[in-house]
TITOR-545999 format. One record per residue: z, x, y of N, C-alpha, C, O, CB in turn; residue number from 1; residue in one letter. Coordinates in steps of 0.05 Angstrom, whole numbers, plus 5000, padded with zeros to 4 digits. Each point is the difference from the previous one (the first is absolute). Glycine has a CB too. Layout:
<site n_up="Z" n_east="X" n_north="Y" ca_up="Z" ca_east="X" ca_north="Y" c_up="Z" c_east="X" c_north="Y" o_up="Z" o_east="X" o_north="Y" cb_up="Z" cb_east="X" cb_north="Y" resi="NUM" resn="a"/>
...
END
This chain:
<site n_up="7106" n_east="0653" n_north="0995" ca_up="4972" ca_east="4998" ca_north="5007" c_up="4990" c_east="5028" c_north="5007" o_up="5012" o_east="5014" o_north="5016" cb_up="4994" cb_east="4938" cb_north="5000" resi="1" resn="m"/>
<site n_up="4971" n_east="5054" n_north="4973" ca_up="4988" ca_east="5026" ca_north="5006" c_up="4984" c_east="5000" c_north="5026" o_up="4995" o_east="4978" o_north="5011" cb_up="5003" cb_east="5031" cb_north="4940" resi="2" resn="t"/>
<site n_up="4995" n_east="5014" n_north="5058" ca_up="4984" ca_east="5003" ca_north="5024" c_up="4973" c_east="4985" c_north="4997" o_up="4992" o_east="4985" o_north="5019" cb_up="5029" cb_east="5060" cb_north="4990" resi="3" resn="h"/>
<site n_up="4966" n_east="4958" n_north="4969" ca_up="4974" ca_east="4986" ca_north="4995" c_up="5004" c_east="4970" c_north="4998" o_up="4983" o_east="4985" o_north="5010" cb_up="5001" cb_east="5055" cb_north="4966" resi="4" resn="d"/>
<site n_up="5037" n_east="4951" n_north="5013" ca_up="5006" ca_east="4972" ca_north="4998" c_up="5005" c_east="4988" c_north="5028" o_up="4991" o_east="4978" o_north="5006" cb_up="5028" cb_east="5028" cb_north="4948" resi="5" resn="e"/>
<site n_up="4994" n_east="5010" n_north="5063" ca_up="5005" ca_east="4991" ca_north="5028" c_up="4974" c_east="4997" c_north="5015" o_up="4996" o_east="4981" o_north="5015" cb_up="5049" cb_east="5042" cb_north="4984" resi="6" resn="a"/>
<site n_up="4937" n_east="4997" n_north="4998" ca_up="4975" ca_east="4998" ca_north="5014" c_up="4983" c_east="4977" c_north="4989" o_up="4986" o_east="4987" o_north="5016" cb_up="5015" cb_east="5062" cb_north="4992" resi="7" resn="l"/>
<site n_up="5000" n_east="4946" n_north="4966" ca_up="4986" ca_east="4977" ca_north="4989" c_up="5011" c_east="4974" c_north="5011" o_up="4986" o_east="4981" o_north="5005" cb_up="5004" cb_east="5046" cb_north="4953" resi="8" resn="a"/>
<site n_up="5036" n_east="4972" n_north="5045" ca_up="5013" ca_east="4977" ca_north="5011" c_up="4991" c_east="4995" c_north="5029" o_up="4994" o_east="4977" o_north="5008" cb_up="5046" cb_east="5031" cb_north="4962" resi="9" resn="e"/>
<site n_up="4958" n_east="5014" n_north="5046" ca_up="4990" ca_east="4997" ca_north="5027" c_up="4971" c_east="4991" c_north="5000" o_up="4993" o_east="4983" o_north="5017" cb_up="5039" cb_east="5053" cb_north="4998" resi="10" resn="y"/>
<site n_up="4952" n_east="4975" n_north="4968" ca_up="4972" ca_east="4992" ca_north="4998" c_up="4998" c_east="4970" c_north="4994" o_up="4983" o_east="4986" o_north="5012" cb_up="5004" cb_east="5060" cb_north="4973" resi="11" resn="d"/>
<site n_up="5029" n_east="4945" n_north="4996" ca_up="5000" ca_east="4971" ca_north="4993" c_up="5009" c_east="4983" c_north="5024" o_up="4989" o_east="4979" o_north="5004" cb_up="5020" cb_east="5033" cb_north="4948" resi="12" resn="n"/>
<site n_up="5010" n_east="4998" n_north="5062" ca_up="5009" ca_east="4986" ca_north="5025" c_up="4977" c_east="4997" c_north="5019" o_up="4995" o_east="4978" o_north="5010" cb_up="5052" cb_east="5040" cb_north="4984" resi="13" resn="f"/>
<site n_up="4938" n_east="5003" n_north="5011" ca_up="4978" ca_east="4999" ca_north="5019" c_up="4978" c_east="4981" c_north="4991" o_up="4988" o_east="4985" o_north="5016" cb_up="5022" cb_east="5062" cb_north="4997" resi="14" resn="c"/>
<site n_up="4984" n_east="4954" n_north="4961" ca_up="4980" ca_east="4981" ca_north="4989" c_up="5009" c_east="4971" c_north="5003" o_up="4984" o_east="4983" o_north="5008" cb_up="5002" cb_east="5053" cb_north="4959" resi="15" resn="i"/>
<site n_up="5039" n_east="4959" n_north="5027" ca_up="5011" ca_east="4973" ca_north="5003" c_up="4998" c_east="4990" c_north="5029" o_up="4993" o_east="4977" o_north="5005" cb_up="5037" cb_east="5031" cb_north="4956" resi="16" resn="d"/>
<site n_up="4978" n_east="5010" n_north="5057" ca_up="4999" ca_east="4992" ca_north="5029" c_up="4971" c_east="4994" c_north="5008" o_up="4995" o_east="4980" o_north="5013" cb_up="5046" cb_east="5049" cb_north="4996" resi="17" resn="v"/>
<site n_up="4941" n_east="4989" n_north="4985" ca_up="4972" ca_east="4996" ca_north="5008" c_up="4988" c_east="4975" c_north="4987" o_up="4986" o_east="4985" o_north="5014" cb_up="5009" cb_east="5064" cb_north="4991" resi="18" resn="a"/>
<site n_up="5010" n_east="4946" n_north="4970" ca_up="4989" ca_east="4976" ca_north="4987" c_up="5013" c_east="4975" c_north="5010" o_up="4985" o_east="4980" o_north="5005" cb_up="5007" cb_east="5047" cb_north="4955" resi="19" resn="q"/>
<site n_up="5034" n_east="4973" n_north="5045" ca_up="5013" ca_east="4976" ca_north="5011" c_up="4989" c_east="4993" c_north="5027" o_up="4995" o_east="4977" o_north="5006" cb_up="5046" cb_east="5034" cb_north="4968" resi="20" resn="s"/>
<site n_up="4956" n_east="5010" n_north="5043" ca_up="4991" ca_east="4995" ca_north="5027" c_up="4971" c_east="4991" c_north="5000" o_up="4993" o_east="4981" o_north="5014" cb_up="5039" cb_east="5054" cb_north="5003" resi="21" resn="y"/>
<site n_up="4951" n_east="4979" n_north="4968" ca_up="4971" ca_east="4993" ca_north="4999" c_up="4996" c_east="4972" c_north="4988" o_up="4980" o_east="4987" o_north="5007" cb_up="5009" cb_east="5062" cb_north="4989" resi="22" resn="a"/>
<site n_up="5028" n_east="4943" n_north="4986" ca_up="4996" ca_east="4974" ca_north="4987" c_up="5012" c_east="4976" c_north="5015" o_up="4999" o_east="4978" o_north="4989" cb_up="5001" cb_east="5047" cb_north="4969" resi="23" resn="g"/>
<site n_up="5010" n_east="4979" n_north="5065" ca_up="5013" ca_east="4978" ca_north="5015" c_up="4990" c_east="4998" c_north="5029" o_up="5008" o_east="5017" o_north="5016" cb_up="5032" cb_east="4988" cb_north="4954" resi="24" resn="s"/>
<site n_up="4944" n_east="4976" n_north="5036" ca_up="4991" ca_east="4996" ca_north="5027" c_up="5024" c_east="4993" c_north="5018" o_up="5000" o_east="5007" o_north="5024" cb_up="4955" cb_east="4978" cb_north="4960" resi="25" resn="e"/>
<site n_up="5064" n_east="5000" n_north="5005" ca_up="5024" ca_east="4993" ca_north="5016" c_up="5015" c_east="5025" c_north="5009" o_up="5009" o_east="5002" o_north="5023" cb_up="4994" cb_east="4954" cb_north="4952" resi="26" resn="i"/>
<site n_up="5001" n_east="5063" n_north="5006" ca_up="5013" ca_east="5025" ca_north="5008" c_up="4984" c_east="5014" c_north="5021" o_up="5012" o_east="5010" o_north="5019" cb_up="5008" cb_east="4994" cb_north="4935" resi="27" resn="l"/>
<site n_up="4954" n_east="4998" n_north="5043" ca_up="4983" ca_east="5014" ca_north="5018" c_up="5001" c_east="4987" c_north="5028" o_up="4998" o_east="5014" o_north="5020" cb_up="4972" cb_east="5000" cb_north="4942" resi="28" resn="q"/>
<site n_up="5034" n_east="4960" n_north="5039" ca_up="5002" ca_east="4987" ca_north="5026" c_up="5027" c_east="5002" c_north="5013" o_up="5003" o_east="5000" o_north="5024" cb_up="4962" cb_east="4968" cb_north="4960" resi="29" resn="m"/>
<site n_up="5056" n_east="5036" n_north="4999" ca_up="5027" ca_east="4999" ca_north="5011" c_up="5013" c_east="5028" c_north="5003" o_up="5019" o_east="5003" o_north="5015" cb_up="4985" cb_east="4953" cb_north="4964" resi="30" resn="s"/>
<site n_up="4985" n_east="5064" n_north="5007" ca_up="5011" ca_east="5027" ca_north="5002" c_up="4979" c_east="5021" c_north="5001" o_up="4979" o_east="4998" o_north="4987" cb_up="5061" cb_east="4986" cb_north="4988" resi="31" resn="q"/>
<site n_up="4965" n_east="5037" n_north="5040" ca_up="4983" ca_east="5024" ca_north="4999" c_up="5005" c_east="5014" c_north="4973" o_up="5021" o_east="4996" o_north="4988" cb_up="4980" cb_east="5009" cb_north="5063" resi="32" resn="r"/>
<site n_up="4979" n_east="5011" n_north="4940" ca_up="5004" ca_east="5014" ca_north="4975" c_up="5024" c_east="5019" c_north="5001" o_up="5015" o_east="5001" o_north="4981" cb_up="4935" cb_east="4995" cb_north="5010" resi="33" resn="y"/>
<site n_up="5053" n_east="5018" n_north="5031" ca_up="5023" ca_east="5018" ca_north="5002" c_up="5026" c_east="4985" c_north="4999" o_up="5020" o_east="5010" o_north="4988" cb_up="4952" cb_east="5020" cb_north="5039" resi="34" resn="g"/>
<site n_up="5029" n_east="4947" n_north="4984" ca_up="5024" ca_east="4983" ca_north="4999" c_up="5006" c_east="4992" c_north="4971" o_up="5023" o_east="5001" o_north="4991" cb_up="4968" cb_east="4983" cb_north="5057" resi="35" resn="q"/>
<site n_up="4988" n_east="5007" n_north="4938" ca_up="5003" ca_east="4992" ca_north="4973" c_up="5009" c_east="5023" c_north="4982" o_up="5017" o_east="4997" o_north="4983" cb_up="4948" cb_east="4967" cb_north="5024" resi="36" resn="f"/>
<site n_up="5023" n_east="5059" n_north="4997" ca_up="5007" ca_east="5024" ca_north="4985" c_up="5030" c_east="5007" c_north="5005" o_up="5015" o_east="5005" o_north="4981" cb_up="4937" cb_east="5013" cb_north="5022" resi="37" resn="y"/>
<site n_up="5056" n_east="4982" n_north="5022" ca_up="5028" ca_east="5007" ca_north="5006" c_up="5019" c_east="4980" c_north="4988" o_up="5020" o_east="5008" o_north="4988" cb_up="4965" cb_east="5013" cb_north="5055" resi="38" resn="f"/>
<site n_up="5009" n_east="4953" n_north="4960" ca_up="5018" ca_east="4980" ca_north="4988" c_up="5001" c_east="5002" c_north="4970" o_up="5021" o_east="4997" o_north="4988" cb_up="4968" cb_east="4973" cb_north="5050" resi="39" resn="n"/>
<site n_up="4988" n_east="5036" n_north="4949" ca_up="5000" ca_east="5004" ca_north="4971" c_up="5016" c_east="5024" c_north="4992" o_up="5015" o_east="5000" o_north="4981" cb_up="4940" cb_east="4978" cb_north="5017" resi="40" resn="s"/>
<site n_up="5042" n_east="5044" n_north="5017" ca_up="5015" ca_east="5024" ca_north="4995" c_up="5030" c_east="4995" c_north="5003" o_up="5016" o_east="5009" o_north="4984" cb_up="4946" cb_east="5019" cb_north="5033" resi="41" resn="l"/>
<site n_up="5045" n_east="4956" n_north="5003" ca_up="5028" ca_east="4994" ca_north="5004" c_up="5012" c_east="4984" c_north="4977" o_up="5023" o_east="5003" o_north="4993" cb_up="4969" cb_east="4997" cb_north="5056" resi="42" resn="h"/>
<site n_up="4991" n_east="4983" n_north="4938" ca_up="5010" ca_east="4984" ca_north="4977" c_up="5004" c_east="5018" c_north="4976" o_up="5019" o_east="4996" o_north="4985" cb_up="4957" cb_east="4964" cb_north="5033" resi="43" resn="e"/>
<site n_up="5006" n_east="5059" n_north="4978" ca_up="5001" ca_east="5017" ca_north="4976" c_up="5017" c_east="5024" c_north="5004" o_up="5016" o_east="5007" o_north="4982" cb_up="4938" cb_east="4978" cb_north="5007" resi="44" resn="v"/>
<site n_up="5044" n_east="5029" n_north="5033" ca_up="5015" ca_east="5024" ca_north="5006" c_up="5011" c_east="4999" c_north="5029" o_up="4989" o_east="5014" o_north="5017" cb_up="4982" cb_east="5012" cb_north="4950" resi="45" resn="r"/>
<site n_up="5049" n_east="4958" n_north="5037" ca_up="5011" ca_east="4999" ca_north="5028" c_up="5010" c_east="5027" c_north="5010" o_up="5000" o_east="5005" o_north="5024" cb_up="5013" cb_east="4948" cb_north="4967" resi="46" resn="p"/>
<site n_up="4995" n_east="5065" n_north="4991" ca_up="5009" ca_east="5026" ca_north="5008" c_up="4978" c_east="5016" c_north="5015" o_up="5004" o_east="5013" o_north="5020" cb_up="5028" cb_east="4987" cb_north="4941" resi="47" resn="d"/>
<site n_up="4943" n_east="4997" n_north="5028" ca_up="4978" ca_east="5014" ca_north="5013" c_up="4991" c_east="4985" c_north="5025" o_up="4994" o_east="5013" o_north="5020" cb_up="4991" cb_east="5004" cb_north="4935" resi="48" resn="i"/>
<site n_up="5014" n_east="4957" n_north="5043" ca_up="4991" ca_east="4985" ca_north="5024" c_up="5019" c_east="5006" c_north="5024" o_up="4991" o_east="5002" o_north="5022" cb_up="4991" cb_east="4961" cb_north="4948" resi="49" resn="a"/>
<site n_up="5043" n_east="5039" n_north="5024" ca_up="5019" ca_east="5006" ca_north="5022" c_up="4997" c_east="5028" c_north="5011" o_up="5006" o_east="5005" o_north="5023" cb_up="5026" cb_east="4964" cb_north="4956" resi="50" resn="n"/>
<site n_up="4957" n_east="5050" n_north="5005" ca_up="4995" ca_east="5027" ca_north="5010" c_up="4977" c_east="5001" c_north="5020" o_up="5000" o_east="5016" o_north="5018" cb_up="5017" cb_east="5002" cb_north="4938" resi="51" resn="k"/>
<site n_up="4963" n_east="4964" n_north="5040" ca_up="4977" ca_east="5001" ca_north="5018" c_up="5001" c_east="4978" c_north="5022" o_up="4984" o_east="5001" o_north="5019" cb_up="4989" cb_east="5017" cb_north="4943" resi="52" resn="i"/>
<site n_up="5047" n_east="4964" n_north="5036" ca_up="5002" ca_east="4979" ca_north="5019" c_up="5003" c_east="5011" c_north="5029" o_up="5016" o_east="5018" o_north="5004" cb_up="5006" cb_east="4953" cb_north="4961" resi="53" resn="r"/>
<site n_up="4962" n_east="5018" n_north="5053" ca_up="5002" ca_east="5007" ca_north="5029" c_up="4994" c_east="5030" c_north="5005" o_up="5009" o_east="5011" o_north="5020" cb_up="5024" cb_east="4953" cb_north="4986" resi="54" resn="a"/>
<site n_up="4951" n_east="5048" n_north="4976" ca_up="4991" ca_east="5027" ca_north="5005" c_up="4969" c_east="4999" c_north="5004" o_up="4988" o_east="4979" o_north="4998" cb_up="5051" cb_east="5042" cb_north="4975" resi="55" resn="t"/>
<site n_up="4949" n_east="5002" n_north="5032" ca_up="4971" ca_east="5000" ca_north="5003" c_up="4986" c_east="4994" c_north="4973" o_up="4976" o_east="4995" o_north="5000" cb_up="5029" cb_east="5039" cb_north="5037" resi="56" resn="s"/>
<site n_up="5010" n_east="4967" n_north="4942" ca_up="4989" ca_east="4994" ca_north="4973" c_up="5001" c_east="4970" c_north="4993" o_up="4987" o_east="4991" o_north="4981" cb_up="5026" cb_east="5054" cb_north="5005" resi="57" resn="l"/>
<site n_up="5001" n_east="4939" n_north="5029" ca_up="5004" ca_east="4972" ca_north="4995" c_up="4973" c_east="4985" c_north="5005" o_up="4990" o_east="5000" o_north="5022" cb_up="5059" cb_east="5003" cb_north="4991" resi="58" resn="d"/>
<site n_up="4940" n_east="4985" n_north="4965" ca_up="4974" ca_east="4986" ca_north="5003" c_up="5002" c_east="4971" c_north="5009" o_up="4980" o_east="4986" o_north="5002" cb_up="5003" cb_east="5045" cb_north="4964" resi="59" resn="p"/>
<site n_up="5041" n_east="4959" n_north="5039" ca_up="5005" ca_east="4972" ca_north="5005" c_up="4981" c_east="4988" c_north="5021" o_up="4991" o_east="4977" o_north="4997" cb_up="5056" cb_east="5030" cb_north="4990" resi="60" resn="f"/>
<site n_up="4948" n_east="5007" n_north="5034" ca_up="4984" ca_east="4989" ca_north="5022" c_up="4971" c_east="5009" c_north="4999" o_up="4986" o_east="4999" o_north="5020" cb_up="5055" cb_east="5000" cb_north="5008" resi="61" resn="f"/>
<site n_up="4950" n_east="5009" n_north="4948" ca_up="4973" ca_east="5011" ca_north="4997" c_up="4984" c_east="4982" c_north="4981" o_up="5011" o_east="4986" o_north="4983" cb_up="5006" cb_east="5061" cb_north="5026" resi="62" resn="s"/>
<site n_up="4957" n_east="4955" n_north="4994" ca_up="4982" ca_east="4986" ca_north="4981" c_up="4995" c_east="5016" c_north="4975" o_up="4986" o_east="4990" o_north="4982" cb_up="4993" cb_east="4988" cb_north="5057" resi="63" resn="d"/>
<site n_up="5032" n_east="5046" n_north="4960" ca_up="4995" ca_east="5017" ca_north="4976" c_up="5025" c_east="5017" c_north="4996" o_up="5019" o_east="4999" o_north="5015" cb_up="4931" cb_east="5002" cb_north="4993" resi="64" resn="s"/>
<site n_up="5049" n_east="5015" n_north="4971" ca_up="5021" ca_east="5020" ca_north="4994" c_up="4987" c_east="5027" c_north="5002" o_up="4981" o_east="5007" o_north="4986" cb_up="5045" cb_east="4961" cb_north="4984" resi="65" resn="v"/>
<site n_up="4985" n_east="5048" n_north="5048" ca_up="4988" ca_east="5027" ca_north="5004" c_up="5004" c_east="5018" c_north="4977" o_up="5018" o_east="4997" o_north="4983" cb_up="4990" cb_east="4997" cb_north="5066" resi="66" resn="s"/>
<site n_up="4975" n_east="5027" n_north="4949" ca_up="5003" ca_east="5020" ca_north="4980" c_up="5027" c_east="5014" c_north="5002" o_up="5012" o_east="5006" o_north="4980" cb_up="4938" cb_east="5000" cb_north="5020" resi="67" resn="l"/>
<site n_up="5059" n_east="4999" n_north="5025" ca_up="5026" ca_east="5012" ca_north="5004" c_up="5023" c_east="4983" c_north="4988" o_up="5018" o_east="5011" o_north="4988" cb_up="4963" cb_east="5012" cb_north="5054" resi="68" resn="e"/>
<site n_up="5017" n_east="4951" n_north="4962" ca_up="5020" ca_east="4982" ca_north="4989" c_up="5000" c_east="5001" c_north="4970" o_up="5020" o_east="5002" o_north="4987" cb_up="4976" cb_east="4969" cb_north="5053" resi="69" resn="t"/>
<site n_up="4980" n_east="5027" n_north="4948" ca_up="4997" ca_east="5002" ca_north="4971" c_up="5012" c_east="5025" c_north="4989" o_up="5015" o_east="5000" o_north="4981" cb_up="4943" cb_east="4973" cb_north="5022" resi="70" resn="e"/>
<site n_up="5036" n_east="5050" n_north="5010" ca_up="5010" ca_east="5026" ca_north="4990" c_up="5031" c_east="5001" c_north="5002" o_up="5013" o_east="5010" o_north="4982" cb_up="4944" cb_east="5012" cb_north="5032" resi="71" resn="q"/>
<site n_up="5053" n_east="4968" n_north="5008" ca_up="5029" ca_east="5000" ca_north="5004" c_up="5014" c_east="4982" c_north="4979" o_up="5020" o_east="5008" o_north="4988" cb_up="4974" cb_east="5001" cb_north="5061" resi="72" resn="a"/>
<site n_up="4995" n_east="4967" n_north="4947" ca_up="5012" ca_east="4982" ca_north="4980" c_up="4999" c_east="5012" c_north="4972" o_up="5020" o_east="4999" o_north="4985" cb_up="4967" cb_east="4962" cb_north="5044" resi="73" resn="v"/>
<site n_up="4991" n_east="5052" n_north="4964" ca_up="4998" ca_east="5013" ca_north="4974" c_up="5021" c_east="5022" c_north="4998" o_up="5013" o_east="5003" o_north="4979" cb_up="4937" cb_east="4987" cb_north="5019" resi="74" resn="i"/>
<site n_up="5053" n_east="5026" n_north="5023" ca_up="5020" ca_east="5022" ca_north="4999" c_up="5028" c_east="4989" c_north="4997" o_up="5016" o_east="5011" o_north="4985" cb_up="4954" cb_east="5018" cb_north="5043" resi="75" resn="e"/>
<site n_up="5036" n_east="4950" n_north="4987" ca_up="5027" ca_east="4987" ca_north="4998" c_up="5004" c_east="4990" c_north="4972" o_up="5021" o_east="5003" o_north="4987" cb_up="4979" cb_east="4985" cb_north="5062" resi="76" resn="y"/>
<site n_up="4979" n_east="4999" n_north="4940" ca_up="5002" ca_east="4988" ca_north="4973" c_up="5005" c_east="5022" c_north="4980" o_up="5018" o_east="4997" o_north="4983" cb_up="4950" cb_east="4966" cb_north="5030" resi="77" resn="w"/>
<site n_up="5018" n_east="5059" n_north="4989" ca_up="5004" ca_east="5023" ca_north="4981" c_up="5027" c_east="5013" c_north="5004" o_up="5014" o_east="5005" o_north="4981" cb_up="4937" cb_east="5002" cb_north="5019" resi="78" resn="k"/>
<site n_up="5057" n_east="4998" n_north="5025" ca_up="5025" ca_east="5014" ca_north="5005" c_up="5024" c_east="4983" c_north="4991" o_up="5020" o_east="5011" o_north="4990" cb_up="4959" cb_east="5013" cb_north="5048" resi="79" resn="s"/>
<site n_up="5019" n_east="4950" n_north="4965" ca_up="5022" ca_east="4983" ca_north="4992" c_up="5002" c_east="4999" c_north="4970" o_up="5022" o_east="4996" o_north="4989" cb_up="4973" cb_east="4977" cb_north="5053" resi="80" resn="l"/>
<site n_up="4982" n_east="5029" n_north="4944" ca_up="5001" ca_east="5000" ca_north="4971" c_up="5012" c_east="5027" c_north="4991" o_up="5015" o_east="5000" o_north="4980" cb_up="4944" cb_east="4969" cb_north="5018" resi="81" resn="i"/>
<site n_up="5033" n_east="5053" n_north="5014" ca_up="5010" ca_east="5026" ca_north="4992" c_up="5031" c_east="5002" c_north="5000" o_up="5012" o_east="5013" o_north="4983" cb_up="4945" cb_east="5007" cb_north="5034" resi="82" resn="k"/>
<site n_up="5055" n_east="4966" n_north="5003" ca_up="5029" ca_east="5001" ca_north="5001" c_up="5013" c_east="4985" c_north="4978" o_up="5023" o_east="5004" o_north="4993" cb_up="4973" cb_east="5000" cb_north="5056" resi="83" resn="t"/>
<site n_up="4990" n_east="4977" n_north="4939" ca_up="5010" ca_east="4984" ca_north="4978" c_up="4997" c_east="5013" c_north="4973" o_up="5016" o_east="4997" o_north="4982" cb_up="4974" cb_east="4962" cb_north="5045" resi="84" resn="v"/>
<site n_up="4989" n_east="5057" n_north="4970" ca_up="4994" ca_east="5013" ca_north="4975" c_up="5021" c_east="5021" c_north="4992" o_up="4998" o_east="5012" o_north="4979" cb_up="4954" cb_east="4981" cb_north="5030" resi="85" resn="e"/>
END
């Protein structure tokens, strides 16, 4: 997988998360967006979710995902791909 493919994969992940959350009132009532994002990340990339778990970047207890979290997840996503290439 190339660097560009990895970023496209992350973009698709974000789109899927946002659409799934926005399209489900049950999800919105039962989980914060940050919680849903983290759980989704853990399903797709547990290696990255475990890197941010219980740090200031962990969005689990938040209603949103901070820019800092997004940037860190993107960097982890890219760096983990680079080691495979």
